[in-house]
C-alpha positions in Angstrom: -52.6 -88.8 -77.6 -56.2 -90.0 -79.2 -55.5 -87.2 -82.2 -52.2 -88.3 -82.8 -53.4 -92.1 -82.5 -55.9 -91.6 -85.3 -53.7 -89.7 -87.6 -50.8 -92.2 -87.5 -53.4 -95.1 -88.2 -55.0 -93.0 -91.1 -51.2 -92.7 -92.4 -50.8 -96.4 -92.1 -53.6 -97.3 -93.8 -53.4 -94.9 -96.7 -49.6 -95.5 -97.2 -49.2 -97.9 -100.2 -47.3 -101.3 -100.3 -43.9 -101.3 -100.1 -42.5 -101.6 -103.5 -39.7 -103.3 -104.8 -37.3 -100.8 -105.9 -34.1 -102.7 -105.5 -35.5 -105.6 -107.5 -37.7 -109.2 -106.9 -37.5 -112.6 -107.4 -39.9 -115.5 -108.0 -42.4 -113.5 -110.1 -42.0 -115.2 -113.0 -44.6 -117.8 -112.6 -48.0 -115.2 -111.3 -46.3 -111.7 -112.4 -46.3 -108.4 -110.6 -49.5 -108.6 -109.1 -49.1 -106.1 -106.8 -48.8 -103.3 -109.5 -51.7 -104.9 -111.4 -53.4 -107.9 -111.0 -53.3 -109.2 -114.9 -50.8 -108.8 -117.5 -50.9 -105.8 -120.5 -51.1 -107.0 -123.9 -49.4 -103.5 -124.5 -46.3 -104.9 -122.8 -43.7 -106.8 -125.2 -40.8 -108.0 -123.4 -37.9 -109.4 -125.4 -34.3 -111.0 -125.0 -31.8 -110.4 -127.6 -28.8 -112.4 -127.8 -30.2 -116.0 -127.7 -30.8 -117.9 -130.6 -32.5 -121.3 -130.9 -29.5 -123.1 -130.2 -26.8 -122.8 -127.5 -23.0 -124.2 -127.0 -22.8 -126.1 -124.0 -20.6 -124.1 -121.4 -20.2 -121.1 -123.6 -21.0 -117.4 -121.8 -23.7 -115.4 -123.7 -24.7 -111.8 -123.4 -28.1 -111.4 -123.1 -30.0 -107.8 -123.7 -33.3 -107.7 -122.1 -36.0 -104.9 -123.2 -39.6 -104.0 -123.6 -41.9 -102.5 -125.9 -44.8 -100.6 -125.0 -45.9 -100.2 -121.2 -47.0 -97.5 -119.0 -46.4 -93.9 -119.8 -44.1 -92.0 -117.8 -45.6 -89.3 -115.3 -44.2 -86.0 -114.6 -40.9 -86.4 -112.4 -40.7 -89.8 -112.6 -38.5 -91.6 -110.2 -38.5 -94.9 -111.7 -39.3 -96.5 -115.4 -39.7 -100.5 -114.4 -37.7 -103.7 -113.8 -37.8 -107.2 -114.2 -37.3 -110.7 -113.2 -35.5 -113.3 -115.3 -35.5 -117.1 -114.7 -33.8 -119.7 -116.5 -34.2 -123.6 -115.9 -30.6 -124.5 -116.2 -27.2 -122.6 -116.5 -26.0 -120.0 -114.7 -26.8 -116.0 -114.8 -24.3 -113.8 -113.8 -23.7 -110.0 -113.4 -21.8 -108.3 -116.2 -18.2 -106.9 -115.0 -18.8 -103.3 -113.7 -22.7 -103.4 -114.0 -24.7 -101.5 -111.3 -28.1 -102.0 -112.8 -28.5 -106.0 -112.3 -28.2 -108.4 -109.6 -28.5 -111.9 -109.2 -30.2 -113.6 -106.4 -28.3 -116.2 -104.3 -31.3 -118.2 -103.4 -33.1 -118.4 -106.4 -30.3 -118.0 -109.2 -32.8 -115.3 -110.8 -31.6 -112.3 -112.3 -33.4 -108.7 -111.2 -32.9 -104.9 -111.4 -31.4 -103.1 -108.6 -32.3 -99.8 -107.1 -29.9 -98.2 -109.7 -31.4 -100.4 -112.3 -35.1 -99.0 -111.8 -34.7 -96.2 -113.7 -34.5 -97.7 -117.0 -36.2 -100.2 -119.5 -33.5 -102.1 -120.4 -30.8 -104.4 -119.2 -27.9 -106.7 -120.0 -27.1 -109.9 -118.0 -24.8 -112.9 -118.9 -25.6 -116.8 -119.0 -23.5 -119.0 -118.9 -24.9 -122.4 -120.6 -25.1 -125.5 -119.0 -23.2 -128.5 -119.9 -23.7 -131.5 -122.1 -26.6 -133.4 -122.1 -29.0 -131.0 -120.4 -31.4 -130.5 -123.5 -34.1 -127.6 -123.8 -33.4 -124.3 -121.7 -36.4 -122.4 -121.0 -36.3 -118.5 -120.5 -38.9 -116.7 -118.6 -38.8 -112.9 -118.6 -41.2 -110.7 -116.6 -40.9 -107.0 -116.9 -43.0 -104.8 -115.0 -43.1 -100.8 -116.4 -44.2 -98.5 -114.3 -45.2 -94.5 -114.6 -42.8 -93.9 -111.9 -45.3 -91.5 -109.7 -44.4 -94.0 -106.5 -47.6 -95.7 -106.3 -48.2 -99.3 -107.0 -51.8 -99.4 -108.9 -53.4 -100.1 -112.5 -51.4 -97.7 -114.4 -48.2 -99.8 -114.1 -48.1 -102.6 -116.9 -46.6 -105.8 -116.9 -45.9 -108.5 -119.2 -44.0 -111.8 -119.8 -42.1 -113.9 -122.5 -41.1 -117.2 -122.8 -38.5 -118.6 -124.6 -36.5 -122.1 -125.2 -33.2 -122.5 -126.8 -31.7 -126.5 -127.7 -28.5 -127.6 -127.4 -26.2 -126.9 -130.8 -26.8 -129.9 -133.2 -30.2 -131.2 -132.3 -32.2 -129.6 -134.7 -34.9 -131.8 -136.3 -36.5 -131.7 -139.8 -39.1 -129.4 -138.5 -36.3 -126.7 -138.1 -35.3 -127.0 -141.8 -36.6 -123.9 -143.7 -39.5 -124.5 -146.5 -37.2 -123.9 -149.4 -34.7 -126.7 -148.5 -37.5 -129.4 -147.5 -39.1 -128.7 -151.2 -35.5 -129.1 -152.6 -34.7 -132.3 -151.1 -38.2 -133.9 -151.7 -37.5 -132.7 -155.5 -34.2 -134.3 -155.3 -35.4 -138.1 -153.7 -38.2 -137.9 -156.4 -35.5 -137.4 -159.1 -33.4 -140.3 -157.9 -36.6 -142.9 -157.4 -37.6 -142.2 -161.2 -34.1 -142.5 -162.4 -33.6 -145.4 -160.6 -36.8 -146.9 -162.2 -35.9 -146.0 -165.5 -32.5 -147.5 -165.3 -34.0 -150.8 -164.3 -36.6 -151.0 -166.7 -34.4 -149.8 -169.6 -35.5 -149.1 -173.1 -38.6 -151.4 -174.7 -37.4 -153.0 -177.5 -39.7 -154.1 -180.3 -38.9 -156.9 -182.6 -39.8 -156.8 -186.5 -41.6 -159.7 -187.3 
């Protein structure tokens, strides 16, 4: 009996922490520290389908992906997962998608059990109504080697993007070419106005 208890205790102590194969939320702030204590510079998450401006109320299709990450082990059972948080608007699961889900408590999007076998996902985002202002997107992607053990070989990274309501761009957002051209036009108008006011100098003969 004592031997059986010893074996059971050893197995419990040696078992890895339960993984979040069906997704996890609330990780965009601190990261996937259960896999690795710090983020990796070799992991570059990306969000496509989002420009610097959004139209209030419009639904956008966002494609989430990652460059770099943990090399896959032989016979890997998983490749990675993600957690996406937005400061405003609503995240939605695309029609017929089995790879992502939206957590009803937090409103964040994450992978499903089926979605862990890939490193790219698609979600939808309904932009907020007018008057919301800047929206921040925080994407965390965890790339795993697929050996079933959480540890340093797994690598994760974070990306933060912002989007403004359409029509709120400032002079700082204008390309340099147009800034220079606009400046030259202003100078030209000022010079022409000055010349018109002063007029030609007439010297009378004595």
